[in-house]
C-alpha positions as protocol buffer text, in pm:
chain_id: "A"
residue {
  index: 1
  type: MET
  ca { x: 1226 y: -3847 z: -1872 }
}
residue {
  index: 2
  type: LEU
  ca { x: 1381 y: -3609 z: -1663 }
}
residue {
  index: 3
  type: ARG
  ca { x: 1543 y: -3472 z: -2005 }
}
residue {
  index: 4
  type: THR
  ca { x: 1163 y: -3437 z: -2165 }
}
residue {
  index: 5
  type: PHE
  ca { x: 1111 y: -3248 z: -1817 }
}
residue {
  index: 6
  type: ALA
  ca { x: 1390 y: -3017 z: -1890 }
}
residue {
  index: 7
  type: ILE
  ca { x: 1294 y: -2907 z: -2199 }
}
residue {
  index: 8
  type: PHE
  ca { x: 971 y: -2845 z: -2091 }
}
residue {
  index: 9
  type: VAL
  ca { x: 1056 y: -2641 z: -1826 }
}
residue {
  index: 10
  type: GLY
  ca { x: 1309 y: -2434 z: -2051 }
}
residue {
  index: 11
  type: CYS
  ca { x: 985 y: -2375 z: -2317 }
}
residue {
  index: 12
  type: LEU
  ca { x: 802 y: -2253 z: -2001 }
}
residue {
  index: 13
  type: LEU
  ca { x: 1069 y: -1994 z: -1887 }
}
residue {
  index: 14
  type: LEU
  ca { x: 1099 y: -1870 z: -2227 }
}
residue {
  index: 15
  type: VAL
  ca { x: 717 y: -1779 z: -2230 }
}
residue {
  index: 16
  type: VAL
  ca { x: 677 y: -1677 z: -1921 }
}
residue {
  index: 17
  type: PRO
  ca { x: 842 y: -1285 z: -1925 }
}
residue {
  index: 18
  type: GLY
  ca { x: 707 y: -1222 z: -2240 }
}
residue {
  index: 19
  type: THR
  ca { x: 355 y: -1190 z: -2166 }
}
residue {
  index: 20
  type: GLY
  ca { x: 395 y: -1147 z: -1689 }
}
residue {
  index: 21
  type: SER
  ca { x: 312 y: -855 z: -1495 }
}
residue {
  index: 22
  type: VAL
  ca { x: 607 y: -666 z: -1356 }
}
residue {
  index: 23
  type: GLU
  ca { x: 600 y: -385 z: -1111 }
}
residue {
  index: 24
  type: LEU
  ca { x: 621 y: -89 z: -1315 }
}
residue {
  index: 25
  type: ALA
  ca { x: 677 y: 139 z: -1056 }
}
residue {
  index: 26
  type: TYR
  ca { x: 647 y: 154 z: -676 }
}
residue {
  index: 27
  type: ASP
  ca { x: 701 y: 316 z: -336 }
}
residue {
  index: 28
  type: MET
  ca { x: 753 y: 179 z: 14 }
}
residue {
  index: 29
  type: VAL
  ca { x: 858 y: -114 z: -59 }
}
residue {
  index: 30
  type: ASP
  ca { x: 1156 y: -287 z: 170 }
}
residue {
  index: 31
  type: SER
  ca { x: 1201 y: 82 z: 181 }
}
residue {
  index: 32
  type: GLN
  ca { x: 1268 y: 159 z: -171 }
}
residue {
  index: 33
  type: SER
  ca { x: 1079 y: 338 z: -461 }
}
residue {
  index: 34
  type: LEU
  ca { x: 1106 y: 283 z: -851 }
}
residue {
  index: 35
  type: ASN
  ca { x: 990 y: 515 z: -1073 }
}
residue {
  index: 36
  type: LEU
  ca { x: 866 y: 757 z: -836 }
}
residue {
  index: 37
  type: LEU
  ca { x: 884 y: 1082 z: -975 }
}
residue {
  index: 38
  type: ASP
  ca { x: 742 y: 1291 z: -678 }
}
residue {
  index: 39
  type: PHE
  ca { x: 583 y: 1267 z: -322 }
}
residue {
  index: 40
  type: THR
  ca { x: 438 y: 1521 z: -178 }
}
residue {
  index: 41
  type: ASN
  ca { x: 267 y: 1521 z: 141 }
}
residue {
  index: 42
  type: PHE
  ca { x: 27 y: 1825 z: 226 }
}
residue {
  index: 43
  type: ALA
  ca { x: -22 y: 1781 z: 564 }
}
residue {
  index: 44
  type: PRO
  ca { x: 84 y: 2038 z: 858 }
}
residue {
  index: 45
  type: VAL
  ca { x: 389 y: 1916 z: 1090 }
}
residue {
  index: 46
  type: PHE
  ca { x: 171 y: 1806 z: 1360 }
}
residue {
  index: 47
  type: THR
  ca { x: 272 y: 1939 z: 1684 }
}
residue {
  index: 48
  type: SER
  ca { x: 132 y: 1618 z: 1902 }
}
residue {
  index: 49
  type: PRO
  ca { x: 348 y: 1268 z: 1872 }
}
residue {
  index: 50
  type: ASP
  ca { x: 42 y: 1100 z: 1897 }
}
residue {
  index: 51
  type: ASP
  ca { x: -92 y: 1210 z: 1570 }
}
residue {
  index: 52
  type: ALA
  ca { x: 45 y: 1155 z: 1209 }
}
residue {
  index: 53
  type: PHE
  ca { x: 27 y: 1178 z: 862 }
}
residue {
  index: 54
  type: GLY
  ca { x: 312 y: 1098 z: 658 }
}
residue {
  index: 55
  type: LYS
  ca { x: 604 y: 837 z: 630 }
}
residue {
  index: 56
  type: LEU
  ca { x: 743 y: 686 z: 943 }
}
residue {
  index: 57
  type: ARG
  ca { x: 988 y: 401 z: 1040 }
}
residue {
  index: 58
  type: VAL
  ca { x: 1059 y: 195 z: 1331 }
}
residue {
  index: 59
  type: GLY
  ca { x: 1450 y: 322 z: 1421 }
}
residue {
  index: 60
  type: VAL
  ca { x: 1444 y: 657 z: 1198 }
}
residue {
  index: 61
  type: SER
  ca { x: 1147 y: 842 z: 1248 }
}
residue {
  index: 62
  type: PRO
  ca { x: 1175 y: 1014 z: 1673 }
}
residue {
  index: 63
  type: ASP
  ca { x: 837 y: 1023 z: 1761 }
}
residue {
  index: 64
  type: PHE
  ca { x: 547 y: 750 z: 1677 }
}
residue {
  index: 65
  type: PRO
  ca { x: 173 y: 808 z: 1796 }
}
residue {
  index: 66
  type: PRO
  ca { x: 180 y: 397 z: 2034 }
}
residue {
  index: 67
  type: THR
  ca { x: -156 y: 346 z: 1832 }
}
residue {
  index: 68
  type: LEU
  ca { x: 50 y: 269 z: 1519 }
}
residue {
  index: 69
  type: VAL
  ca { x: 293 y: 13 z: 1665 }
}
residue {
  index: 70
  type: ASP
  ca { x: 304 y: -301 z: 1877 }
}
residue {
  index: 71
  type: ASP
  ca { x: 518 y: -291 z: 2184 }
}
residue {
  index: 72
  type: SER
  ca { x: 415 y: -640 z: 2308 }
}
residue {
  index: 73
  type: LEU
  ca { x: 717 y: -813 z: 2223 }
}
residue {
  index: 74
  type: SER
  ca { x: 960 y: -447 z: 2270 }
}
residue {
  index: 75
  type: GLY
  ca { x: 923 y: -424 z: 2655 }
}
residue {
  index: 76
  type: THR
  ca { x: 565 y: -352 z: 2735 }
}
residue {
  index: 77
  type: PRO
  ca { x: 397 y: -696 z: 2713 }
}
residue {
  index: 78
  type: THR
  ca { x: 77 y: -486 z: 2813 }
}
residue {
  index: 79
  type: ASP
  ca { x: 56 y: -316 z: 2469 }
}
residue {
  index: 80
  type: VAL
  ca { x: -302 y: -388 z: 2319 }
}
residue {
  index: 81
  type: LEU
  ca { x: -300 y: -187 z: 2039 }
}
residue {
  index: 82
  type: GLY
  ca { x: -38 y: -152 z: 1738 }
}
residue {
  index: 83
  type: ILE
  ca { x: 33 y: -260 z: 1386 }
}
residue {
  index: 84
  type: ILE
  ca { x: 374 y: -243 z: 1338 }
}
residue {
  index: 85
  type: GLU
  ca { x: 572 y: -459 z: 1538 }
}
residue {
  index: 86
  type: THR
  ca { x: 882 y: -282 z: 1649 }
}
residue {
  index: 87
  type: ASN
  ca { x: 1096 y: -583 z: 1732 }
}
residue {
  index: 88
  type: ALA
  ca { x: 1105 y: -688 z: 1377 }
}
residue {
  index: 89
  type: ASP
  ca { x: 981 y: -432 z: 1115 }
}
residue {
  index: 90
  type: PHE
  ca { x: 1183 y: -177 z: 1054 }
}
residue {
  index: 91
  type: ASP
  ca { x: 1098 y: -82 z: 667 }
}
residue {
  index: 92
  type: GLU
  ca { x: 899 y: 232 z: 587 }
}
residue {
  index: 93
  type: PHE
  ca { x: 515 y: 294 z: 612 }
}
residue {
  index: 94
  type: PHE
  ca { x: 305 y: 565 z: 567 }
}
residue {
  index: 95
  type: GLY
  ca { x: 78 y: 601 z: 897 }
}
residue {
  index: 96
  type: ILE
  ca { x: -222 y: 751 z: 953 }
}
residue {
  index: 97
  type: CYS
  ca { x: -361 y: 847 z: 1343 }
}
residue {
  index: 98
  type: ASP
  ca { x: -594 y: 1137 z: 1442 }
}
residue {
  index: 99
  type: THR
  ca { x: -562 y: 1384 z: 1201 }
}
residue {
  index: 100
  type: ASP
  ca { x: -863 y: 1586 z: 1346 }
}
residue {
  index: 101
  type: ASN
  ca { x: -654 y: 1825 z: 1548 }
}
residue {
  index: 102
  type: PRO
  ca { x: -573 y: 2140 z: 1638 }
}
residue {
  index: 103
  type: ASP
  ca { x: -297 y: 2175 z: 1350 }
}
residue {
  index: 104
  type: THR
  ca { x: -555 y: 2079 z: 1078 }
}
residue {
  index: 105
  type: GLY
  ca { x: -855 y: 2232 z: 1229 }
}
residue {
  index: 106
  type: GLY
  ca { x: -1032 y: 1913 z: 1160 }
}
residue {
  index: 107
  type: ALA
  ca { x: -1004 y: 1940 z: 756 }
}
residue {
  index: 108
  type: ALA
  ca { x: -916 y: 1647 z: 607 }
}
residue {
  index: 109
  type: VAL
  ca { x: -523 y: 1630 z: 499 }
}
residue {
  index: 110
  type: SER
  ca { x: -384 y: 1476 z: 161 }
}
residue {
  index: 111
  type: ALA
  ca { x: -89 y: 1355 z: 27 }
}
residue {
  index: 112
  type: ALA
  ca { x: 6 y: 1213 z: -332 }
}
residue {
  index: 113
  type: TRP
  ca { x: 246 y: 1046 z: -514 }
}
residue {
  index: 114
  type: THR
  ca { x: 336 y: 1074 z: -917 }
}
residue {
  index: 115
  type: PHE
  ca { x: 501 y: 775 z: -1086 }
}
residue {
  index: 116
  type: ASP
  ca { x: 660 y: 734 z: -1416 }
}
residue {
  index: 117
  type: ILE
  ca { x: 485 y: 413 z: -1579 }
}
residue {
  index: 118
  type: SER
  ca { x: 584 y: 470 z: -1913 }
}
residue {
  index: 119
  type: GLY
  ca { x: 790 y: 173 z: -1918 }
}
residue {
  index: 120
  type: GLY
  ca { x: 502 y: -81 z: -1942 }
}
residue {
  index: 121
  type: THR
  ca { x: 163 y: -108 z: -1976 }
}
residue {
  index: 122
  type: ALA
  ca { x: -2 y: -11 z: -1643 }
}
residue {
  index: 123
  type: THR
  ca { x: -287 y: -243 z: -1542 }
}
residue {
  index: 124
  type: GLU
  ca { x: -340 y: -243 z: -1151 }
}
residue {
  index: 125
  type: LEU
  ca { x: -208 y: -56 z: -880 }
}
residue {
  index: 126
  type: CYS
  ca { x: -171 y: -202 z: -578 }
}
residue {
  index: 127
  type: LEU
  ca { x: -133 y: -113 z: -212 }
}
residue {
  index: 128
  type: ASP
  ca { x: -110 y: -309 z: 168 }
}
residue {
  index: 129
  type: MET
  ca { x: -321 y: -157 z: 414 }
}
residue {
  index: 130
  type: ALA
  ca { x: -364 y: -266 z: 816 }
}
residue {
  index: 131
  type: ALA
  ca { x: -600 y: -130 z: 1043 }
}
residue {
  index: 132
  type: MET
  ca { x: -682 y: -131 z: 1422 }
}
residue {
  index: 133
  type: GLY
  ca { x: -905 y: 25 z: 1626 }
}
residue {
  index: 134
  type: ASP
  ca { x: -1278 y: 92 z: 1747 }
}
residue {
  index: 135
  type: PHE
  ca { x: -1353 y: 331 z: 1388 }
}
residue {
  index: 136
  type: GLU
  ca { x: -1660 y: 577 z: 1355 }
}
residue {
  index: 137
  type: ALA
  ca { x: -1811 y: 554 z: 1036 }
}
residue {
  index: 138
  type: SER
  ca { x: -1913 y: 960 z: 1026 }
}
residue {
  index: 139
  type: THR
  ca { x: -1591 y: 1078 z: 1104 }
}
residue {
  index: 140
  type: ASP
  ca { x: -1314 y: 843 z: 970 }
}
residue {
  index: 141
  type: SER
  ca { x: -1224 y: 836 z: 626 }
}
residue {
  index: 142
  type: ILE
  ca { x: -955 y: 783 z: 379 }
}
residue {
  index: 143
  type: ARG
  ca { x: -1024 y: 830 z: -51 }
}
residue {
  index: 144
  type: PHE
  ca { x: -830 y: 733 z: -279 }
}
residue {
  index: 145
  type: GLU
  ca { x: -784 y: 931 z: -606 }
}
residue {
  index: 146
  type: ILE
  ca { x: -614 y: 860 z: -951 }
}
residue {
  index: 147
  type: GLN
  ca { x: -509 y: 1040 z: -1207 }
}
residue {
  index: 148
  type: VAL
  ca { x: -305 y: 901 z: -1553 }
}
residue {
  index: 149
  type: ASP
  ca { x: -129 y: 1160 z: -1778 }
}
residue {
  index: 150
  type: GLY
  ca { x: -353 y: 1437 z: -1598 }
}
residue {
  index: 151
  type: ALA
  ca { x: -720 y: 1272 z: -1668 }
}
residue {
  index: 152
  type: PHE
  ca { x: -903 y: 1075 z: -1350 }
}
residue {
  index: 153
  type: VAL
  ca { x: -980 y: 762 z: -1403 }
}
residue {
  index: 154
  type: THR
  ca { x: -1149 y: 765 z: -1033 }
}
residue {
  index: 155
  type: THR
  ca { x: -1195 y: 963 z: -739 }
}
residue {
  index: 156
  type: ASP
  ca { x: -1264 y: 671 z: -470 }
}
residue {
  index: 157
  type: ALA
  ca { x: -1069 y: 369 z: -570 }
}
residue {
  index: 158
  type: LEU
  ca { x: -1073 y: 109 z: -289 }
}
residue {
  index: 159
  type: PRO
  ca { x: -1319 y: 267 z: -109 }
}
residue {
  index: 160
  type: PHE
  ca { x: -1292 y: 281 z: 302 }
}
residue {
  index: 161
  type: SER
  ca { x: -1568 y: 249 z: 514 }
}
residue {
  index: 162
  type: VAL
  ca { x: -1675 y: 114 z: 887 }
}
residue {
  index: 163
  type: ASP
  ca { x: -1868 y: -147 z: 977 }
}
residue {
  index: 164
  type: GLU
  ca { x: -2039 y: -95 z: 1338 }
}
residue {
  index: 165
  type: ASP
  ca { x: -2243 y: -410 z: 1290 }
}
residue {
  index: 166
  type: VAL
  ca { x: -1895 y: -650 z: 1379 }
}
residue {
  index: 167
  type: THR
  ca { x: -1616 y: -657 z: 1573 }
}
residue {
  index: 168
  type: GLN
  ca { x: -1313 y: -810 z: 1474 }
}
residue {
  index: 169
  type: ASP
  ca { x: -998 y: -992 z: 1613 }
}
residue {
  index: 170
  type: TYR
  ca { x: -631 y: -853 z: 1630 }
}
residue {
  index: 171
  type: THR
  ca { x: -332 y: -1057 z: 1766 }
}
residue {
  index: 172
  type: MET
  ca { x: -48 y: -890 z: 1925 }
}
residue {
  index: 173
  type: ALA
  ca { x: 320 y: -982 z: 1853 }
}
residue {
  index: 174
  type: ASN
  ca { x: 325 y: -1162 z: 2183 }
}
residue {
  index: 175
  type: GLY
  ca { x: 9 y: -1390 z: 2085 }
}
residue {
  index: 176
  type: ALA
  ca { x: -243 y: -1147 z: 2284 }
}
residue {
  index: 177
  type: VAL
  ca { x: -635 y: -1163 z: 2084 }
}
residue {
  index: 178
  type: VAL
  ca { x: -760 y: -813 z: 2175 }
}
residue {
  index: 179
  type: THR
  ca { x: -1146 y: -762 z: 2049 }
}
residue {
  index: 180
  type: LEU
  ca { x: -1269 y: -425 z: 1884 }
}
residue {
  index: 181
  type: ALA
  ca { x: -1612 y: -276 z: 1768 }
}
residue {
  index: 182
  type: ASP
  ca { x: -1634 y: -109 z: 1476 }
}
residue {
  index: 183
  type: PRO
  ca { x: -1348 y: -257 z: 1211 }
}
residue {
  index: 184
  type: ALA
  ca { x: -1232 y: -100 z: 902 }
}
residue {
  index: 185
  type: GLN
  ca { x: -1325 y: -185 z: 586 }
}
residue {
  index: 186
  type: LEU
  ca { x: -1096 y: -120 z: 266 }
}
residue {
  index: 187
  type: ASP
  ca { x: -1339 y: -213 z: -80 }
}
residue {
  index: 188
  type: GLY
  ca { x: -1534 y: -440 z: 135 }
}
residue {
  index: 189
  type: THR
  ca { x: -1232 y: -627 z: 261 }
}
residue {
  index: 190
  type: LEU
  ca { x: -1238 y: -660 z: 691 }
}
residue {
  index: 191
  type: LEU
  ca { x: -909 y: -481 z: 764 }
}
residue {
  index: 192
  type: SER
  ca { x: -671 y: -621 z: 1067 }
}
residue {
  index: 193
  type: ASP
  ca { x: -341 y: -550 z: 1227 }
}
residue {
  index: 194
  type: VAL
  ca { x: -227 y: -745 z: 957 }
}
residue {
  index: 195
  type: LEU
  ca { x: -156 y: -599 z: 609 }
}
residue {
  index: 196
  type: ARG
  ca { x: -345 y: -715 z: 322 }
}
residue {
  index: 197
  type: THR
  ca { x: -315 y: -642 z: -51 }
}
residue {
  index: 198
  type: LEU
  ca { x: -610 y: -523 z: -284 }
}
residue {
  index: 199
  type: CYS
  ca { x: -594 y: -349 z: -584 }
}
residue {
  index: 200
  type: THR
  ca { x: -776 y: -182 z: -860 }
}
residue {
  index: 201
  type: PRO
  ca { x: -756 y: -182 z: -1235 }
}
residue {
  index: 202
  type: VAL
  ca { x: -536 y: 95 z: -1414 }
}
residue {
  index: 203
  type: PRO
  ca { x: -513 y: 254 z: -1743 }
}
residue {
  index: 204
  type: ALA
  ca { x: -185 y: 265 z: -1929 }
}
residue {
  index: 205
  type: GLY
  ca { x: -17 y: 584 z: -1975 }
}
residue {
  index: 206
  type: GLU
  ca { x: 262 y: 800 z: -1916 }
}
residue {
  index: 207
  type: SER
  ca { x: 269 y: 892 z: -1544 }
}
residue {
  index: 208
  type: LEU
  ca { x: 29 y: 795 z: -1239 }
}
residue {
  index: 209
  type: ILE
  ca { x: -96 y: 999 z: -966 }
}
residue {
  index: 210
  type: LEU
  ca { x: -184 y: 885 z: -679 }
}
residue {
  index: 211
  type: THR
  ca { x: -373 y: 1082 z: -373 }
}
residue {
  index: 212
  type: MET
  ca { x: -489 y: 970 z: -67 }
}
residue {
  index: 213
  type: VAL
  ca { x: -721 y: 1220 z: 139 }
}
residue {
  index: 214
  type: ALA
  ca { x: -755 y: 1118 z: 509 }
}
residue {
  index: 215
  type: ASN
  ca { x: -974 y: 1235 z: 806 }
}
residue {
  index: 216
  type: ALA
  ca { x: -926 y: 1030 z: 1118 }
}
residue {
  index: 217
  type: ASP
  ca { x: -1086 y: 1126 z: 1475 }
}
residue {
  index: 218
  type: GLY
  ca { x: -946 y: 956 z: 1740 }
}
residue {
  index: 219
  type: GLY
  ca { x: -625 y: 871 z: 1907 }
}
residue {
  index: 220
  type: ASN
  ca { x: -713 y: 500 z: 1935 }
}
residue {
  index: 221
  type: GLU
  ca { x: -786 y: 437 z: 1588 }
}
residue {
  index: 222
  type: GLY
  ca { x: -448 y: 358 z: 1347 }
}
residue {
  index: 223
  type: VAL
  ca { x: -384 y: 281 z: 981 }
}
residue {
  index: 224
  type: VAL
  ca { x: -51 y: 123 z: 786 }
}
residue {
  index: 225
  type: VAL
  ca { x: 13 y: 207 z: 426 }
}
residue {
  index: 226
  type: ARG
  ca { x: 264 y: 18 z: 256 }
}
residue {
  index: 227
  type: ASN
  ca { x: 409 y: -138 z: -99 }
}
residue {
  index: 228
  type: ILE
  ca { x: 250 y: 114 z: -307 }
}
residue {
  index: 229
  type: VAL
  ca { x: 293 y: -82 z: -639 }
}
residue {
  index: 230
  type: VAL
  ca { x: 194 y: -27 z: -1040 }
}
residue {
  index: 231
  type: ARG
  ca { x: 180 y: -356 z: -1219 }
}
residue {
  index: 232
  type: GLY
  ca { x: 141 y: -406 z: -1557 }
}
residue {
  index: 233
  type: GLY
  ca { x: 283 y: -568 z: -1861 }
}
residue {
  index: 234
  type: ASN
  ca { x: 671 y: -549 z: -1934 }
}
residue {
  index: 235
  type: ASP
  ca { x: 623 y: -494 z: -2295 }
}
residue {
  index: 236
  type: LEU
  ca { x: 869 y: -745 z: -2378 }
}
residue {
  index: 237
  type: VAL
  ca { x: 853 y: -923 z: -2723 }
}
residue {
  index: 238
  type: PHE
  ca { x: 1043 y: -1192 z: -2920 }
}
residue {
  index: 239
  type: ALA
  ca { x: 1362 y: -1082 z: -3087 }
}
residue {
  index: 240
  type: ASP
  ca { x: 1232 y: -1168 z: -3429 }
}
residue {
  index: 241
  type: GLY
  ca { x: 946 y: -958 z: -3308 }
}
residue {
  index: 242
  type: PHE
  ca { x: 718 y: -1208 z: -3283 }
}
residue {
  index: 243
  type: GLU
  ca { x: 550 y: -1283 z: -2912 }
}
residue {
  index: 244
  type: ASP
  ca { x: 509 y: -1646 z: -2972 }
}
residue {
  index: 245
  type: GLY
  ca { x: 817 y: -1763 z: -2821 }
}
residue {
  index: 246
  type: THR
  ca { x: 930 y: -1963 z: -3166 }
}
residue {
  index: 247
  type: THR
  ca { x: 1298 y: -1832 z: -3144 }
}
residue {
  index: 248
  type: GLY
  ca { x: 1369 y: -1862 z: -2807 }
}
residue {
  index: 249
  type: ALA
  ca { x: 1473 y: -1535 z: -2716 }
}
residue {
  index: 250
  type: TRP
  ca { x: 1346 y: -1186 z: -2628 }
}
residue {
  index: 251
  type: SER
  ca { x: 1455 y: -845 z: -2642 }
}
residue {
  index: 252
  type: SER
  ca { x: 1298 y: -552 z: -2438 }
}
residue {
  index: 253
  type: THR
  ca { x: 1314 y: -336 z: -2766 }
}
residue {
  index: 254
  type: LYS
  ca { x: 1021 y: -383 z: -3085 }
}
residue {
  index: 255
  type: PRO
  ca { x: 1248 y: -427 z: -3367 }
}
């Protein structure tokens, strides 16, 4: 019986690599990037440390808007607003807070990622997002534009919205529960201070550009984005040129 089970598992291992999804490109995954050709932040440098639109990292970046970080287990037990736990989370993230400030004059800000996705057949773009605060539907917005090989796929992937009819419970690192009105949503999913993964389909191509456009009005609302990943087929085929596993071996180069 044990031998039969081992053979069955071996067959599974032979089939899965040829049909599974892989990460073709990413950024801000454990503070690392893969096949990231370019990242450009078009926002100006903000004068106030309470404002943010850019990549940040606990222990590396000099200033943090307090709205983005949870210090409830780092010497401030009364902290009731924050997402990144400063006692435990030291990886890179993209923070957004109060971009409507004198440095921008109220104009929207944007950042763009260019990925090489030529190593496989792209099927989806995923990202993690968290948000905490009393948002306003009329002044808080985030929009994701996606281009593949120079052509727009969408100008509003994963639509951002604010539900002004409900409240949301947020749990701080020390266990305190904070209830706030008007939470943010991404693609209809209610967000909290815990990062959630959401995905949108993308076509295959050679390069993909993701542009994030934002306008955040208020120092008590924070958004965090991390783990931007383009996934797809790994284009692996079996060594004899077939994809049915008949030979029990595969190659990354088609014969």
